[in-house]
C-alpha positions in Angstrom: -64.6 18.2 37.3 -64.2 19.9 33.9 -66.0 18.3 30.8 -63.6 16.6 28.3 -64.7 17.2 24.5 -63.8 14.4 22.3 -62.2 16.9 19.6 -60.0 18.3 22.4 -56.4 18.2 21.3 -54.0 17.0 23.8 -50.5 18.2 23.8 -48.2 15.5 22.0 -45.1 14.9 24.2 -41.6 15.7 22.5 -39.3 12.8 22.4 -36.1 13.4 24.3 -32.9 13.7 22.0 -30.9 10.5 21.8 -27.2 11.7 21.9 -25.7 8.3 20.7 -28.1 8.2 17.7 -27.1 11.9 17.1 -23.3 10.8 17.2 -24.0 8.7 14.2 -26.3 11.2 12.7 -23.7 13.7 12.5 -21.4 11.7 10.6 -23.9 10.2 8.1 -26.8 12.7 8.0 -25.4 15.9 9.4 -27.9 18.3 7.9 -31.0 16.7 9.8 -29.0 16.1 12.9 -27.9 19.7 13.3 -31.1 20.9 12.5 -32.7 18.9 15.3 -29.8 20.1 17.8 -30.5 23.7 16.8 -33.9 23.0 17.9 -33.4 21.0 20.9 -29.3 20.9 22.1 -28.1 18.5 24.2 -24.7 17.8 25.4 -24.3 15.1 28.0 -23.7 12.0 25.9 -21.2 13.6 23.3 -19.5 15.1 26.7 -19.1 12.0 28.3 -17.8 10.0 25.3 -15.1 12.7 24.9 -14.2 13.0 28.5 -13.7 8.8 28.4 -11.6 9.1 24.9 -9.7 12.0 26.1 -8.4 10.1 29.4 -7.8 7.0 27.4 -5.7 8.8 25.1 -3.9 10.9 27.5 -3.0 7.9 29.4 -2.0 6.1 26.4 0.3 9.1 25.3 1.9 9.7 28.6 3.1 6.0 28.9 4.1 5.5 25.3 5.5 9.0 23.8 8.8 9.9 24.9 8.8 13.8 25.0 12.0 13.9 27.2 14.6 13.1 24.4 13.1 16.2 22.5 13.1 18.4 25.3 16.6 17.5 26.6 17.7 18.3 23.1 16.3 21.7 23.3 18.0 22.2 26.4 21.3 21.2 25.6 21.3 23.1 22.7 20.6 26.3 25.1 23.7 25.1 27.1 21.6 24.5 30.0 23.5 22.7 32.8 23.0 18.9 33.0 22.0 19.1 36.8 19.3 21.6 35.7 18.1 19.9 32.7 17.5 16.6 35.1 15.5 18.8 37.4 13.4 20.3 34.4 12.7 16.9 32.8 11.5 15.6 36.2 9.2 18.5 36.5 8.0 18.1 32.9 7.2 14.6 33.4 5.3 15.1 36.5 3.3 18.0 34.9 2.4 15.6 31.8 1.4 13.0 34.2 -1.0 15.2 36.0 -2.2 16.5 32.5 -2.7 13.3 31.2 -5.1 12.3 34.1 -6.8 15.6 34.1 -7.4 15.6 30.3 -11.3 15.0 30.5 -11.5 18.5 32.5 -9.1 20.0 30.1 -11.3 19.0 26.7 -14.3 20.4 28.5 -12.7 23.7 29.1 -11.7 23.7 25.3 -15.1 23.0 24.3 -16.5 25.5 26.3 -14.2 28.1 25.1 -14.7 27.3 21.5 -18.5 27.3 21.9 -18.2 30.6 23.4 -15.7 32.1 20.7 -18.0 30.9 18.1 -21.3 32.0 19.5 -19.8 35.4 20.0 -18.4 35.6 16.3 -21.5 34.4 14.8 -23.7 36.9 17.0 -21.5 39.5 15.9 -22.3 38.9 12.3 -25.8 39.0 13.0 -26.4 35.3 13.8 -29.0 33.6 16.4 -28.8 31.0 18.8 -27.9 30.5 22.6 -24.7 29.0 24.3 -26.5 25.7 24.4 -27.0 25.4 20.9 -23.4 26.4 20.2 -22.0 24.1 22.9 -23.8 21.2 21.5 -23.1 21.9 17.8 -19.5 22.2 18.8 -19.4 18.9 20.4 -21.2 17.0 17.7 -19.0 18.5 15.0 -15.7 17.4 16.9 -16.9 13.8 16.6 -14.3 13.1 13.7 -11.4 14.2 16.0 -12.5 11.7 18.6 -12.3 9.0 16.1 -9.1 10.3 15.1 -8.0 10.1 18.8 -9.0 6.7 19.3 -7.2 5.5 16.1 -4.1 7.2 17.2 -4.4 5.5 20.8 -4.9 2.2 19.2 -1.7 2.7 16.6 0.5 4.0 19.4 -0.5 0.9 21.7 0.7 -1.4 18.6 4.0 0.7 18.0 5.2 1.1 21.3 7.2 4.0 22.3 7.5 6.8 19.7 9.8 10.1 20.2 8.9 13.5 19.7 6.0 16.0 18.7 6.1 15.4 15.1 5.7 11.5 15.6 2.6 12.4 17.5 1.3 14.5 14.9 2.1 12.0 12.0 1.6 8.6 13.7 -2.1 8.4 11.9 -1.2 9.3 8.5 -4.2 11.3 7.9 -2.1 14.2 7.0 1.1 14.8 4.6 3.1 15.8 7.6 4.9 12.3 7.7 6.4 13.4 4.3 7.9 16.6 5.7 11.1 16.9 8.0 10.1 18.7 10.9 13.2 20.0 11.8 14.3 21.0 8.4 11.4 22.7 7.5 8.9 23.3 10.4 6.6 25.8 9.1 6.0 23.4 6.2 5.3 20.7 8.7 2.7 22.8 10.5 0.9 23.5 7.4 0.9 19.9 6.3 -0.3 18.5 9.4 -2.9 21.1 9.5 -4.5 20.0 6.7 -5.8 16.9 8.1 -8.6 14.7 6.8 -10.3 14.6 10.3 -9.6 18.1 10.9 -11.2 18.8 7.4 -14.3 16.7 8.3 -14.7 18.4 11.4 -14.6 21.8 9.8 -17.2 20.6 7.3 -19.5 19.6 10.4 -18.9 22.8 12.1 -20.1 25.0 9.2 -23.2 22.8 8.6 -23.9 22.9 12.7 -23.5 26.7 13.2 -25.3 27.3 10.0 -28.2 25.7 11.3 -27.9 27.3 14.8 -27.1 30.8 13.7 -29.8 30.8 10.6 -26.7 31.4 8.0 -26.4 29.9 4.9 -23.9 27.3 4.9 -21.4 29.2 3.0 -21.6 32.2 5.0 -21.0 29.8 8.1 -18.1 28.3 6.4 -16.7 31.7 5.9 -16.9 32.2 9.6 -15.3 28.9 10.5 -12.4 29.0 7.7 -11.5 32.7 8.9 -11.2 31.7 12.5 -9.3 28.5 11.4 -6.9 31.0 9.6 -6.4 32.9 13.2 -5.5 29.3 14.5 -3.0 28.7 11.8 -1.4 32.1 12.6 -1.0 31.1 16.3 0.4 27.7 15.3 3.0 29.3 12.9 3.9 31.7 16.0 4.6 28.8 18.0 6.6 27.0 15.5 8.8 29.9 14.9 9.1 30.4 18.8 10.2 26.8 19.1 13.0 27.2 16.2 14.3 30.4 18.0 14.5 28.1 21.5 16.2 25.4 19.4 18.8 28.0 17.9 17.5 27.8 14.5 17.2 31.5 14.4 
């Protein structure tokens, strides 16, 4: 048996990250929280919460949002025969129902893609960090959007059935989209709904989180995040233009 000396230093066990405390910390003390995430990333707790909320919001949306009326109007403007309209609507309803129950898988794939894109982008600009760090930072920085989805589901349950995409995007009045007629001004509507309180909150958290992971300054990290957000905006405007064309507006 080897002798033990009184002044011998024993390794201090490192406490395991508490994901639920980090969820609160990401909202109220983000700098310290994301610094700890960069040092010891975790993903289980936030991902489980997000998957549960995605399933809840997906089921509520499938049962209380009437997308059929909007789809029917689009198909009628394209002069699709009535029997084919009914077939397409039944197919769309079935796909939507399956998508609502598969939403936890879908949201996980989305988070994985966002983390991969962010890691690739920051590393191209000379940043540091591995995929686990970017994945963890992504999950915690999207926590405000989960809060938004929870509020959305509760409001939708209280309101009953709503019709159309514009109603879904403006049900929680956290953006100015409810002041814009989506059919008359589709591009303005896209801009108005994109500048959302919860989205901006997430962008701020993403900037702080990715700055800690990549070892960038917060200003430089914010520049990268906002640049990618601008690309997303272009895609949304492109989809809005496509929708206008399908509706016969162009």
